[in-house]
C-alpha positions as CSV (number, residue, x, y, z in Angstrom):
1,M,106.3,69.6,132.5
2,P,107.0,65.3,131.8
3,L,110.3,64.4,132.3
4,R,111.6,62.3,129.7
5,F,115.1,59.9,130.5
6,V,117.0,60.1,126.5
7,S,120.2,58.1,127.1
8,V,122.4,56.8,130.1
9,T,126.6,57.1,129.9
10,L,128.2,54.6,130.8
11,D,131.9,54.8,132.2
12,A,133.7,51.9,130.1
13,P,137.9,50.9,130.2
14,D,137.0,49.5,126.4
15,P,134.0,51.0,125.2
16,A,134.1,50.8,121.6
17,R,133.5,46.7,122.0
18,R,130.7,47.7,125.7
19,A,128.9,48.7,122.2
20,A,129.5,46.3,119.8
21,F,127.8,43.7,122.9
22,W,124.9,45.5,123.5
23,A,123.6,46.8,120.4
24,A,123.7,43.0,120.0
25,S,122.0,42.9,122.3
26,L,119.2,45.2,122.0
27,G,119.7,44.8,118.6
28,R,119.9,48.5,117.6
29,A,123.1,51.0,116.3
30,V,126.2,52.2,117.6
31,I,126.1,55.7,116.7
32,P,130.8,56.9,117.3
33,D,129.8,60.8,118.8
34,D,132.2,61.7,121.8
35,G,132.1,58.1,123.1
36,F,129.6,55.5,121.4
37,R,126.1,56.3,120.8
38,L,123.0,53.5,120.7
39,P,119.8,55.3,120.1
40,G,116.4,54.4,122.4
41,D,113.3,54.9,121.7
42,P,110.1,55.8,122.9
43,T,110.0,53.0,125.6
44,Q,113.6,52.4,125.4
45,V,116.1,55.2,127.4
46,G,119.4,54.4,124.8
47,L,123.1,53.6,126.5
48,R,126.6,56.2,126.0
49,F,129.4,54.4,126.8
50,V,132.9,56.3,126.8
51,D,136.4,55.3,127.8
52,G,136.4,57.1,131.6
53,R,140.5,56.3,132.0
54,S,140.0,59.4,129.2
55,G,140.8,61.9,131.6
56,H,137.5,63.4,130.5
57,P,134.6,63.9,132.6
58,A,131.1,62.7,131.9
59,P,129.3,66.1,129.7
60,S,127.0,67.5,132.7
61,A,123.4,68.3,132.3
62,S,123.2,71.1,129.7
63,T,125.2,69.5,127.5
64,C,123.1,66.0,127.6
65,R,119.8,66.0,125.4
């Protein structure tokens, strides 16, 4: 069975600002969820920015899609 990465989660001090920068740079939309997600497509991995200072752990592999 092939493996496909859907997104990479990045801890960032200001996740909204980081997501906005990368969205503008890559021509993608920002989708707010537990952080800020920039969806990928079949040729690009998605990016997800979360506030690492919030004390919330990064999502586990079982919750990532």
